[in-house]
C-alpha atoms as a printed R data frame, in Angstrom:
    type eleno elety resid chain resno       x       y       z
1   ATOM     1    CA   MET     A     1 239.895 161.712 152.537
2   ATOM     2    CA   LEU     A     2 242.727 160.928 155.023
3   ATOM     3    CA   GLY     A     3 242.875 157.226 155.799
4   ATOM     4    CA   GLU     A     4 245.800 154.249 155.843
5   ATOM     5    CA   TRP     A     5 247.152 151.994 154.198
6   ATOM     6    CA   TRP     A     6 249.226 148.568 155.243
7   ATOM     7    CA   LYS     A     7 251.261 145.979 152.690
8   ATOM     8    CA   SER     A     8 249.574 143.467 154.337
9   ATOM     9    CA   ASP     A     9 246.426 141.669 154.391
10  ATOM    10    CA   THR     A    10 244.242 143.859 157.007
11  ATOM    11    CA   GLY     A    11 241.724 140.860 157.725
12  ATOM    12    CA   ALA     A    12 245.200 138.875 158.108
13  ATOM    13    CA   VAL     A    13 246.505 141.437 160.561
14  ATOM    14    CA   ILE     A    14 242.792 141.487 162.468
15  ATOM    15    CA   ALA     A    15 242.004 138.333 162.867
16  ATOM    16    CA   LYS     A    16 246.270 137.735 164.403
17  ATOM    17    CA   ALA     A    17 245.487 140.583 166.558
18  ATOM    18    CA   LEU     A    18 242.119 138.762 168.085
19  ATOM    19    CA   ARG     A    19 243.623 135.358 168.277
20  ATOM    20    CA   THR     A    20 247.121 136.790 170.287
21  ATOM    21    CA   GLY     A    21 245.478 139.487 172.377
22  ATOM    22    CA   GLY     A    22 248.298 141.946 171.156
23  ATOM    23    CA   GLY     A    23 247.942 145.163 169.217
24  ATOM    24    CA   PRO     A    24 247.377 144.790 165.646
25  ATOM    25    CA   ASN     A    25 250.511 145.605 163.178
26  ATOM    26    CA   ILE     A    26 250.665 148.817 162.487
27  ATOM    27    CA   SER     A    27 250.037 150.624 159.465
28  ATOM    28    CA   ASP     A    28 252.758 151.321 156.546
29  ATOM    29    CA   ALA     A    29 251.301 154.515 155.636
30  ATOM    30    CA   CYS     A    30 249.164 157.308 155.288
31  ATOM    31    CA   THR     A    31 247.466 158.361 152.441
32  ATOM    32    CA   ILE     A    32 245.297 161.284 151.197
33  ATOM    33    CA   ASN     A    33 242.536 160.421 149.194
34  ATOM    34    CA   GLY     A    34 244.606 157.149 149.185
35  ATOM    35    CA   LEU     A    35 247.860 157.861 147.641
36  ATOM    36    CA   PRO     A    36 250.694 157.618 149.978
37  ATOM    37    CA   GLY     A    37 252.133 160.476 148.435
38  ATOM    38    CA   PRO     A    38 256.162 160.900 147.796
39  ATOM    39    CA   LEU     A    39 258.009 160.770 151.362
40  ATOM    40    CA   TYR     A    40 257.607 157.016 151.570
41  ATOM    41    CA   ASN     A    41 260.302 154.825 150.383
42  ATOM    42    CA   CYS     A    42 259.676 153.851 146.122
43  ATOM    43    CA   SER     A    43 256.595 156.297 145.995
44  ATOM    44    CA   ALA     A    44 256.418 157.924 143.333
45  ATOM    45    CA   HIS     A    45 254.519 161.170 141.431
46  ATOM    46    CA   GLN     A    46 251.695 159.349 140.500
47  ATOM    47    CA   ILE     A    47 250.755 158.230 143.985
48  ATOM    48    CA   THR     A    48 250.568 161.374 145.239
49  ATOM    49    CA   HIS     A    49 247.184 163.473 145.103
50  ATOM    50    CA   THR     A    50 247.454 166.578 143.898
51  ATOM    51    CA   LEU     A    51 244.532 169.303 144.599
52  ATOM    52    CA   LYS     A    52 244.397 171.937 142.023
53  ATOM    53    CA   VAL     A    53 243.332 175.350 142.983
54  ATOM    54    CA   LYS     A    54 243.405 179.028 141.305
55  ATOM    55    CA   PRO     A    55 244.950 181.655 142.695
56  ATOM    56    CA   GLY     A    56 242.589 184.378 144.839
57  ATOM    57    CA   MET     A    57 239.990 181.695 145.029
58  ATOM    58    CA   THR     A    58 238.342 180.464 148.424
59  ATOM    59    CA   TYR     A    59 237.582 176.570 148.517
60  ATOM    60    CA   MET     A    60 235.601 174.554 150.475
61  ATOM    61    CA   LEU     A    61 238.062 171.082 151.983
62  ATOM    62    CA   ARG     A    62 235.599 168.656 153.334
63  ATOM    63    CA   LEU     A    63 237.843 166.477 155.289
64  ATOM    64    CA   ILE     A    64 237.252 162.984 156.963
65  ATOM    65    CA   ASN     A    65 239.649 161.054 159.029
66  ATOM    66    CA   ALA     A    66 238.688 157.142 157.567
67  ATOM    67    CA   ALA     A    67 242.040 156.141 159.269
68  ATOM    68    CA   LEU     A    68 241.117 152.954 161.540
69  ATOM    69    CA   ASN     A    69 243.787 153.404 164.090
70  ATOM    70    CA   ASP     A    70 245.198 157.493 164.226
71  ATOM    71    CA   GLU     A    71 243.963 160.582 164.776
72  ATOM    72    CA   LEU     A    72 245.600 163.242 162.482
73  ATOM    73    CA   PHE     A    73 247.225 166.312 162.205
74  ATOM    74    CA   PHE     A    74 246.329 168.944 159.139
75  ATOM    75    CA   ALA     A    75 247.881 171.507 157.510
76  ATOM    76    CA   VAL     A    76 248.296 173.335 154.209
77  ATOM    77    CA   ALA     A    77 251.944 174.941 153.402
78  ATOM    78    CA   ASN     A    78 251.706 178.672 153.268
79  ATOM    79    CA   HIS     A    79 248.063 178.737 154.030
80  ATOM    80    CA   THR     A    80 245.478 178.800 156.623
81  ATOM    81    CA   LEU     A    81 242.779 176.855 157.128
82  ATOM    82    CA   THR     A    82 239.542 178.675 158.142
83  ATOM    83    CA   ILE     A    83 236.868 175.717 159.911
84  ATOM    84    CA   VAL     A    84 233.616 176.740 159.567
85  ATOM    85    CA   ASP     A    85 231.507 173.039 160.932
86  ATOM    86    CA   VAL     A    86 232.236 169.877 162.318
87  ATOM    87    CA   ASP     A    87 230.354 166.683 162.641
88  ATOM    88    CA   ALA     A    88 228.036 168.370 159.597
89  ATOM    89    CA   SER     A    89 227.279 170.843 162.085
90  ATOM    90    CA   TYR     A    90 227.816 175.012 161.447
91  ATOM    91    CA   ILE     A    91 229.995 176.517 163.804
92  ATOM    92    CA   LYS     A    92 232.007 180.195 164.255
93  ATOM    93    CA   PRO     A    93 234.608 180.213 161.887
94  ATOM    94    CA   VAL     A    94 238.023 179.400 163.221
95  ATOM    95    CA   THR     A    95 240.817 180.270 161.435
96  ATOM    96    CA   VAL     A    96 243.685 177.426 162.611
97  ATOM    97    CA   ASP     A    97 247.419 176.761 160.949
98  ATOM    98    CA   VAL     A    98 248.219 180.278 160.803
99  ATOM    99    CA   LEU     A    99 250.777 180.552 158.790
100 ATOM   100    CA   LEU     A   100 252.385 183.329 156.405
101 ATOM   101    CA   THR     A   101 249.697 183.506 153.485
102 ATOM   102    CA   ALA     A   102 250.675 183.658 149.947
103 ATOM   103    CA   LEU     A   103 248.676 183.297 147.085
104 ATOM   104    CA   PRO     A   104 250.488 183.594 143.973
105 ATOM   105    CA   THR     A   105 249.626 184.614 140.520
106 ATOM   106    CA   ARG     A   106 251.805 181.618 139.491
107 ATOM   107    CA   PRO     A   107 253.428 178.302 140.906
108 ATOM   108    CA   ASN     A   108 257.081 179.856 143.017
109 ATOM   109    CA   ALA     A   109 256.864 176.749 144.932
110 ATOM   110    CA   SER     A   110 255.902 173.227 145.870
111 ATOM   111    CA   LEU     A   111 253.149 173.479 148.622
112 ATOM   112    CA   TYR     A   112 252.474 170.156 150.577
113 ATOM   113    CA   MET     A   113 249.503 169.641 151.895
114 ATOM   114    CA   LEU     A   114 250.275 167.234 155.175
115 ATOM   115    CA   ALA     A   115 249.181 164.641 157.797
116 ATOM   116    CA   ARG     A   116 250.680 162.519 160.631
117 ATOM   117    CA   PRO     A   117 249.109 161.215 163.499
118 ATOM   118    CA   TYR     A   118 248.326 162.323 166.784
119 ATOM   119    CA   SER     A   119 248.770 159.815 169.347
120 ATOM   120    CA   THR     A   120 249.478 159.434 173.142
121 ATOM   121    CA   THR     A   121 249.813 155.612 173.263
122 ATOM   122    CA   GLN     A   122 252.137 153.915 175.025
123 ATOM   123    CA   GLY     A   123 252.599 151.298 172.159
124 ATOM   124    CA   THR     A   124 254.040 151.728 168.793
125 ATOM   125    CA   PHE     A   125 252.285 153.708 165.889
126 ATOM   126    CA   ASP     A   126 252.356 154.698 162.161
127 ATOM   127    CA   ASN     A   127 254.589 157.271 162.963
128 ATOM   128    CA   THR     A   128 254.582 158.512 159.164
129 ATOM   129    CA   THR     A   129 253.605 161.867 157.435
130 ATOM   130    CA   VAL     A   130 251.707 161.689 154.186
131 ATOM   131    CA   ALA     A   131 252.248 164.642 151.454
132 ATOM   132    CA   GLY     A   132 249.717 165.644 148.825
133 ATOM   133    CA   VAL     A   133 250.597 168.809 146.737
134 ATOM   134    CA   LEU     A   134 248.627 172.429 146.156
135 ATOM   135    CA   GLU     A   135 249.247 172.968 142.803
136 ATOM   136    CA   TYR     A   136 248.410 176.813 141.707
137 ATOM   137    CA   GLU     A   137 246.898 176.950 137.839
138 ATOM   138    CA   VAL     A   138 249.341 178.741 135.727
139 ATOM   139    CA   ASP     A   139 248.034 181.798 132.804
140 ATOM   140    CA   PRO     A   140 248.996 180.208 129.458
141 ATOM   141    CA   ALA     A   141 250.192 183.161 129.065
142 ATOM   142    CA   ALA     A   142 252.993 183.109 131.709
143 ATOM   143    CA   THR     A   143 253.799 179.285 130.643
144 ATOM   144    CA   ALA     A   144 256.837 180.073 129.106
145 ATOM   145    CA   THR     A   145 258.464 182.034 131.874
146 ATOM   146    CA   ALA     A   146 257.385 179.937 134.634
147 ATOM   147    CA   PRO     A   147 259.998 177.018 136.697
148 ATOM   148    CA   SER     A   148 259.562 174.053 135.700
149 ATOM   149    CA   SER     A   149 257.787 171.926 138.737
150 ATOM   150    CA   SER     A   150 261.007 169.836 139.216
151 ATOM   151    CA   SER     A   151 263.050 173.103 139.706
152 ATOM   152    CA   LEU     A   152 260.776 174.668 142.291
153 ATOM   153    CA   PRO     A   153 261.592 175.105 145.792
154 ATOM   154    CA   VAL     A   154 259.311 172.700 148.356
155 ATOM   155    CA   LEU     A   155 257.497 174.587 151.105
156 ATOM   156    CA   SER     A   156 256.112 172.002 154.054
157 ATOM   157    CA   PRO     A   157 253.649 173.342 156.926
158 ATOM   158    CA   THR     A   158 254.533 172.992 160.490
159 ATOM   159    CA   LEU     A   159 252.531 170.322 162.671
160 ATOM   160    CA   PRO     A   160 253.060 170.015 165.798
161 ATOM   161    CA   ALA     A   161 254.827 167.429 167.830
162 ATOM   162    CA   VAL     A   162 252.934 163.720 167.541
163 ATOM   163    CA   ASN     A   163 252.033 163.873 171.517
164 ATOM   164    CA   ASP     A   164 251.210 167.558 171.703
165 ATOM   165    CA   LYS     A   165 248.206 167.173 173.659
166 ATOM   166    CA   ALA     A   166 248.252 170.933 174.941
167 ATOM   167    CA   PHE     A   167 248.098 171.644 171.098
168 ATOM   168    CA   VAL     A   168 244.762 169.414 170.923
169 ATOM   169    CA   ALA     A   169 243.131 170.677 174.333
170 ATOM   170    CA   ASN     A   170 244.051 174.092 172.416
171 ATOM   171    CA   PHE     A   171 242.570 173.707 169.028
172 ATOM   172    CA   SER     A   172 239.164 171.774 170.944
173 ATOM   173    CA   SER     A   173 238.670 175.224 172.865
174 ATOM   174    CA   LYS     A   174 238.339 177.081 169.944
175 ATOM   175    CA   LEU     A   175 235.394 175.149 168.768
176 ATOM   176    CA   ARG     A   176 231.827 176.668 169.207
177 ATOM   177    CA   SER     A   177 228.570 176.395 168.078
178 ATOM   178    CA   LEU     A   178 226.798 179.733 166.055
179 ATOM   179    CA   ALA     A   179 224.221 179.949 168.657
180 ATOM   180    CA   SER     A   180 222.079 182.091 166.854
181 ATOM   181    CA   ALA     A   181 218.641 182.589 166.204
182 ATOM   182    CA   GLU     A   182 219.228 180.662 162.619
183 ATOM   183    CA   TYR     A   183 221.089 178.024 164.380
184 ATOM   184    CA   PRO     A   184 220.683 178.276 167.765
185 ATOM   185    CA   ALA     A   185 222.409 175.783 170.470
186 ATOM   186    CA   ALA     A   186 219.388 174.080 172.269
187 ATOM   187    CA   VAL     A   187 221.940 173.087 174.762
188 ATOM   188    CA   PRO     A   188 219.930 170.936 177.626
189 ATOM   189    CA   GLN     A   189 219.962 173.676 180.546
190 ATOM   190    CA   GLU     A   190 218.466 170.966 182.892
191 ATOM   191    CA   VAL     A   191 219.277 167.312 183.158
192 ATOM   192    CA   ASP     A   192 217.266 164.225 184.425
193 ATOM   193    CA   ARG     A   193 220.321 161.817 184.488
194 ATOM   194    CA   ARG     A   194 224.467 162.485 185.659
195 ATOM   195    CA   PHE     A   195 226.654 159.853 184.429
196 ATOM   196    CA   PHE     A   196 230.540 159.576 185.067
197 ATOM   197    CA   PHE     A   197 232.139 156.535 182.689
198 ATOM   198    CA   THR     A   198 235.696 155.929 182.702
199 ATOM   199    CA   VAL     A   199 237.547 154.923 179.430
200 ATOM   200    CA   GLY     A   200 240.749 152.905 178.730
201 ATOM   201    CA   LEU     A   201 242.835 149.874 178.570
202 ATOM   202    CA   GLY     A   202 242.720 147.134 180.621
203 ATOM   203    CA   LYS     A   203 243.685 143.151 180.934
204 ATOM   204    CA   HIS     A   204 242.038 140.136 180.236
205 ATOM   205    CA   PRO     A   205 243.954 136.458 181.147
206 ATOM   206    CA   CYS     A   206 245.571 134.664 178.663
207 ATOM   207    CA   ALA     A   207 243.257 131.638 178.723
208 ATOM   208    CA   VAL     A   208 244.538 128.153 180.234
209 ATOM   209    CA   ASN     A   209 247.920 126.867 178.370
210 ATOM   210    CA   GLY     A   210 247.173 129.898 175.991
211 ATOM   211    CA   THR     A   211 250.047 132.373 174.122
212 ATOM   212    CA   CYS     A   212 249.176 135.725 174.730
213 ATOM   213    CA   GLN     A   213 250.873 138.779 173.687
214 ATOM   214    CA   GLY     A   214 249.300 141.391 175.981
215 ATOM   215    CA   PRO     A   215 251.278 142.752 178.947
216 ATOM   216    CA   ASN     A   216 252.704 140.119 181.261
217 ATOM   217    CA   GLY     A   217 251.430 137.359 178.831
218 ATOM   218    CA   SER     A   218 247.443 138.793 179.018
219 ATOM   219    CA   ARG     A   219 245.351 139.872 176.526
220 ATOM   220    CA   LEU     A   220 244.530 143.721 176.026
221 ATOM   221    CA   ALA     A   221 241.501 144.875 176.548
222 ATOM   222    CA   ALA     A   222 239.530 148.327 176.707
223 ATOM   223    CA   SER     A   223 236.406 148.725 178.286
224 ATOM   224    CA   ILE     A   224 233.788 152.040 179.275
225 ATOM   225    CA   ASN     A   225 233.258 152.056 183.516
226 ATOM   226    CA   ASN     A   226 235.414 148.175 183.775
227 ATOM   227    CA   VAL     A   227 233.189 146.582 181.286
228 ATOM   228    CA   SER     A   228 234.528 145.389 178.326
229 ATOM   229    CA   PHE     A   229 231.426 145.119 176.104
230 ATOM   230    CA   VAL     A   230 230.541 141.621 174.191
231 ATOM   231    CA   LEU     A   231 228.172 141.490 171.162
232 ATOM   232    CA   PRO     A   232 225.116 139.229 171.536
233 ATOM   233    CA   THR     A   233 225.613 136.091 169.062
234 ATOM   234    CA   SER     A   234 222.015 135.253 168.743
235 ATOM   235    CA   THR     A   235 220.009 138.211 168.739
236 ATOM   236    CA   ALA     A   236 220.780 141.526 167.437
237 ATOM   237    CA   LEU     A   237 220.317 144.273 170.495
238 ATOM   238    CA   LEU     A   238 217.670 146.178 168.440
239 ATOM   239    CA   GLN     A   239 215.613 143.060 167.429
240 ATOM   240    CA   ALA     A   240 215.277 141.962 171.158
241 ATOM   241    CA   HIS     A   241 214.622 145.398 172.474
242 ATOM   242    CA   TYR     A   242 211.808 146.008 169.712
243 ATOM   243    CA   SER     A   243 210.350 142.640 170.290
244 ATOM   244    CA   GLY     A   244 210.555 142.851 174.230
245 ATOM   245    CA   ARG     A   245 212.738 139.663 174.551
246 ATOM   246    CA   SER     A   246 215.896 140.895 175.582
247 ATOM   247    CA   ASN     A   247 216.264 138.838 178.322
248 ATOM   248    CA   GLY     A   248 219.605 136.415 177.773
249 ATOM   249    CA   VAL     A   249 220.682 138.804 174.775
250 ATOM   250    CA   TYR     A   250 221.572 141.938 177.349
251 ATOM   251    CA   SER     A   251 221.064 143.440 180.366
252 ATOM   252    CA   THR     A   252 220.143 146.676 182.014
253 ATOM   253    CA   ASN     A   253 222.351 147.260 184.721
254 ATOM   254    CA   PHE     A   254 225.321 148.856 183.538
255 ATOM   255    CA   PRO     A   255 227.359 150.867 186.067
256 ATOM   256    CA   ASN     A   256 226.429 154.570 186.112
257 ATOM   257    CA   TYR     A   257 229.623 155.454 187.864
258 ATOM   258    CA   PRO     A   258 232.936 153.254 188.248
259 ATOM   259    CA   LEU     A   259 231.801 150.806 190.970
260 ATOM   260    CA   MET     A   260 235.076 151.052 192.273
261 ATOM   261    CA   PRO     A   261 236.528 154.608 192.054
262 ATOM   262    CA   PHE     A   262 240.024 155.511 192.332
263 ATOM   263    CA   ASN     A   263 242.601 157.685 191.028
264 ATOM   264    CA   TYR     A   264 242.316 157.958 187.283
265 ATOM   265    CA   THR     A   265 245.063 160.111 186.578
266 ATOM   266    CA   GLY     A   266 247.725 158.691 189.145
267 ATOM   267    CA   ALA     A   267 249.330 155.332 189.743
268 ATOM   268    CA   PRO     A   268 246.960 152.504 188.654
269 ATOM   269    CA   PRO     A   269 245.654 149.908 190.574
270 ATOM   270    CA   ASN     A   270 246.899 146.544 191.600
271 ATOM   271    CA   ASN     A   271 244.041 144.582 189.409
272 ATOM   272    CA   THR     A   272 243.763 145.961 186.205
273 ATOM   273    CA   ASN     A   273 241.859 143.164 184.488
274 ATOM   274    CA   VAL     A   274 238.483 144.280 183.401
275 ATOM   275    CA   MET     A   275 234.970 142.088 183.529
276 ATOM   276    CA   ASN     A   276 233.171 141.198 180.275
277 ATOM   277    CA   GLY     A   277 229.339 141.852 179.753
278 ATOM   278    CA   THR     A   278 226.559 142.999 177.198
279 ATOM   279    CA   LYS     A   279 224.766 145.875 179.258
280 ATOM   280    CA   VAL     A   280 222.981 148.659 178.413
281 ATOM   281    CA   VAL     A   281 221.850 152.000 179.658
282 ATOM   282    CA   VAL     A   282 218.037 152.228 179.105
283 ATOM   283    CA   LEU     A   283 216.401 155.842 179.034
284 ATOM   284    CA   PRO     A   284 212.924 157.176 178.899
285 ATOM   285    CA   PHE     A   285 212.251 158.811 175.267
286 ATOM   286    CA   GLY     A   286 213.144 163.144 175.900
287 ATOM   287    CA   THR     A   287 215.618 162.326 179.127
288 ATOM   288    CA   SER     A   288 218.454 164.732 178.923
289 ATOM   289    CA   VAL     A   289 221.688 163.777 179.761
290 ATOM   290    CA   GLU     A   290 225.503 164.740 181.280
291 ATOM   291    CA   LEU     A   291 227.898 162.394 180.319
292 ATOM   292    CA   VAL     A   292 231.777 163.080 181.598
293 ATOM   293    CA   MET     A   293 233.963 160.474 180.649
294 ATOM   294    CA   GLN     A   294 237.194 159.957 182.141
295 ATOM   295    CA   ASP     A   295 240.404 158.367 180.224
296 ATOM   296    CA   THR     A   296 242.105 156.239 183.177
297 ATOM   297    CA   ILE     A   297 246.060 155.772 183.136
298 ATOM   298    CA   ILE     A   298 245.792 152.027 184.050
299 ATOM   299    CA   LEU     A   299 248.346 150.887 181.170
300 ATOM   300    CA   GLY     A   300 249.192 154.499 180.195
301 ATOM   301    CA   ALA     A   301 246.848 157.481 179.411
302 ATOM   302    CA   GLU     A   302 245.617 157.602 175.817
303 ATOM   303    CA   SER     A   303 243.296 159.848 173.498
304 ATOM   304    CA   HIS     A   304 240.028 158.398 172.844
305 ATOM   305    CA   PRO     A   305 237.313 159.987 170.280
306 ATOM   306    CA   LEU     A   306 234.238 158.661 171.208
307 ATOM   307    CA   HIS     A   307 231.465 158.619 169.116
308 ATOM   308    CA   LEU     A   308 227.685 158.135 169.717
309 ATOM   309    CA   HIS     A   309 225.179 157.229 167.371
310 ATOM   310    CA   GLY     A   310 221.997 158.598 166.446
311 ATOM   311    CA   PHE     A   311 222.108 161.942 168.300
312 ATOM   312    CA   ASN     A   312 224.440 164.890 168.716
313 ATOM   313    CA   PHE     A   313 225.853 166.601 171.521
314 ATOM   314    CA   PHE     A   314 226.853 169.428 173.430
315 ATOM   315    CA   VAL     A   315 230.701 169.546 174.352
316 ATOM   316    CA   VAL     A   316 230.347 171.572 177.572
317 ATOM   317    CA   GLY     A   317 233.221 171.175 179.308
318 ATOM   318    CA   GLN     A   318 236.647 169.272 178.662
319 ATOM   319    CA   GLY     A   319 240.584 169.659 181.009
320 ATOM   320    CA   PHE     A   320 243.142 167.508 182.074
321 ATOM   321    CA   GLY     A   321 243.815 165.161 185.283
322 ATOM   322    CA   ASN     A   322 240.600 164.009 187.676
323 ATOM   323    CA   PHE     A   323 237.222 165.298 187.126
324 ATOM   324    CA   ASP     A   324 236.244 167.870 189.549
325 ATOM   325    CA   LEU     A   325 232.707 167.052 190.712
326 ATOM   326    CA   VAL     A   326 232.918 170.007 192.743
327 ATOM   327    CA   ASN     A   327 234.364 172.504 190.504
328 ATOM   328    CA   ASP     A   328 234.655 172.345 186.785
329 ATOM   329    CA   PRO     A   329 230.379 172.224 186.450
330 ATOM   330    CA   ALA     A   330 230.591 175.606 187.199
331 ATOM   331    CA   LYS     A   331 232.914 176.500 184.090
332 ATOM   332    CA   PHE     A   332 230.560 174.370 181.637
333 ATOM   333    CA   ASN     A   333 229.881 176.386 178.323
334 ATOM   334    CA   LEU     A   334 226.165 176.417 178.450
335 ATOM   335    CA   VAL     A   335 225.904 179.018 175.751
336 ATOM   336    CA   ASP     A   336 227.551 178.471 172.294
337 ATOM   337    CA   PRO     A   337 229.149 174.756 172.969
338 ATOM   338    CA   VAL     A   338 230.427 173.001 169.874
339 ATOM   339    CA   GLU     A   339 227.853 170.200 168.877
340 ATOM   340    CA   ARG     A   340 229.028 166.970 167.894
341 ATOM   341    CA   ASN     A   341 228.557 163.616 167.555
342 ATOM   342    CA   THR     A   342 232.385 162.540 167.982
343 ATOM   343    CA   VAL     A   343 234.919 164.126 170.492
344 ATOM   344    CA   GLY     A   344 237.807 163.228 171.430
345 ATOM   345    CA   VAL     A   345 238.327 162.240 176.038
346 ATOM   346    CA   HIS     A   346 242.431 164.234 176.424
347 ATOM   347    CA   ALA     A   347 244.884 161.377 177.336
348 ATOM   348    CA   GLY     A   348 245.404 161.909 181.318
349 ATOM   349    CA   GLY     A   349 241.879 163.944 181.223
350 ATOM   350    CA   TRP     A   350 238.031 164.424 181.041
351 ATOM   351    CA   VAL     A   351 235.422 165.851 178.719
352 ATOM   352    CA   ALA     A   352 231.314 166.574 179.651
353 ATOM   353    CA   VAL     A   353 228.692 166.501 176.797
354 ATOM   354    CA   ARG     A   354 224.736 166.721 177.369
355 ATOM   355    CA   PHE     A   355 222.358 165.153 175.062
356 ATOM   356    CA   ARG     A   356 218.718 165.079 174.943
357 ATOM   357    CA   ALA     A   357 217.526 161.088 174.406
358 ATOM   358    CA   ASP     A   358 214.715 161.881 171.746
359 ATOM   359    CA   ASN     A   359 215.285 159.124 169.649
360 ATOM   360    CA   PRO     A   360 214.009 155.641 170.081
361 ATOM   361    CA   GLY     A   361 215.860 152.437 169.712
362 ATOM   362    CA   VAL     A   362 218.961 151.187 170.462
363 ATOM   363    CA   TRP     A   363 222.506 153.358 169.773
364 ATOM   364    CA   PHE     A   364 226.260 152.531 170.427
365 ATOM   365    CA   MET     A   365 228.732 154.811 171.534
366 ATOM   366    CA   HIS     A   366 232.157 153.723 171.414
367 ATOM   367    CA   CYS     A   367 236.078 154.665 170.493
368 ATOM   368    CA   HIS     A   368 236.955 155.383 166.760
369 ATOM   369    CA   LEU     A   369 240.060 153.902 167.146
370 ATOM   370    CA   GLU     A   370 239.592 150.655 165.627
371 ATOM   371    CA   VAL     A   371 241.846 148.605 167.633
372 ATOM   372    CA   HIS     A   372 239.605 149.515 170.934
373 ATOM   373    CA   LEU     A   373 236.609 149.348 169.205
374 ATOM   374    CA   SER     A   374 237.834 145.184 168.598
375 ATOM   375    CA   TRP     A   375 239.112 145.325 172.315
376 ATOM   376    CA   GLY     A   376 235.783 146.547 173.961
377 ATOM   377    CA   LEU     A   377 235.919 150.286 174.865
378 ATOM   378    CA   LYS     A   378 231.867 150.130 173.463
379 ATOM   379    CA   MET     A   379 228.652 150.379 175.207
380 ATOM   380    CA   ALA     A   380 224.587 151.045 174.016
381 ATOM   381    CA   TRP     A   381 222.199 153.354 174.782
382 ATOM   382    CA   VAL     A   382 218.351 151.950 174.583
383 ATOM   383    CA   VAL     A   383 216.140 154.770 174.828
384 ATOM   384    CA   MET     A   384 212.323 153.832 175.095
385 ATOM   385    CA   ASP     A   385 209.452 155.567 172.810
386 ATOM   386    CA   GLY     A   386 207.751 158.567 173.638
387 ATOM   387    CA   SER     A   387 203.821 159.298 174.304
388 ATOM   388    CA   GLN     A   388 203.427 160.526 170.470
389 ATOM   389    CA   PRO     A   389 203.585 158.376 166.908
390 ATOM   390    CA   ASN     A   390 206.360 160.320 165.613
391 ATOM   391    CA   GLN     A   391 208.465 158.910 169.116
392 ATOM   392    CA   LYS     A   392 207.903 155.184 168.587
393 ATOM   393    CA   LEU     A   393 210.664 152.940 167.066
394 ATOM   394    CA   PRO     A   394 208.764 151.686 163.490
395 ATOM   395    CA   PRO     A   395 208.718 148.452 162.981
396 ATOM   396    CA   PRO     A   396 211.854 146.573 161.050
397 ATOM   397    CA   PRO     A   397 210.304 145.581 157.082
398 ATOM   398    CA   ALA     A   398 208.902 142.709 156.575
399 ATOM   399    CA   ASP     A   399 211.766 141.033 155.029
400 ATOM   400    CA   LEU     A   400 214.251 141.364 157.254
401 ATOM   401    CA   PRO     A   401 215.930 138.805 157.740
402 ATOM   402    CA   LYS     A   402 215.963 137.336 161.144
403 ATOM   403    CA   CYS     A   403 219.561 137.121 163.360
């Protein structure tokens, strides 16, 4: 489990950021299973995660990035990692971090597992590296002749630069579905609805007589198609949808395309403010959807890991620059695209996904960087009931408290 750690109270960090409109204080350390490792000041051996393994064995690692505001690189010294599934979906095995593979019969080095952020932000971020230790179990008969752990050399893996966009794009392009008879890739070949969403940062004006810490005294914001999502305060979205009383809770006019197109990866427009709204997209049951998400450079190009609740989707295309509606769709992979529920929109680039809306209800889609989520980089899809009993939204439990 990869994560982040703050010396300060995290509730106070969030409250200050929301109050001032600026970015939150960055974390003080990254962690592996809650431990920061030996590379930090005042860090000790007992707060380093150690993974004990046996020579010659193959191990399954389930890596979860539980960090709030960072995407993370991960590597193990002198070992390769073969990825076999992402987001709980099997893929064609991909070997990454190709280093010298060495499986010693007894320890001849301390092998570090390292993780550090991938960041394309224009602001500050936690530019630190967390280390864990991969420790080979020793044959008791060899203990007497084995060197002590304190005298062992330390081998560290080589991680990409923190802003290595080319590495990330190359890595992402290697992920493919199994697309076999047992695990078919049910990517929609025909599309009923097409959407083009811009994702990125922007600003809100500071309140009159207020003091804000965003650019030029503004409040930082984030949006999809220039709509910064505002959660309703009186009735939950799902409750309003199920009861048929959405009036005054949300509107169904979320824009399918940017209302004012511009050069998304060129010079930013003069007006960088975003609008607030509680807007959703309504889809009939079974609709096949193609969604292109385009990063904008309004306040600087950034990578955005977008997560969709309620569905898996197929990543059919991705690239840098502005999406080309004429030429890019011809390059889409409709044979074995990777199936995911979270995908990174490249910094200064785009990603295209397809999915079938066959799960009735109200489903959030949002950036998984918590700071961007708090600034409004989210929206919701409303999927209507189908005609069959198993295609209808079940009622809430009888004892469910009302909002």
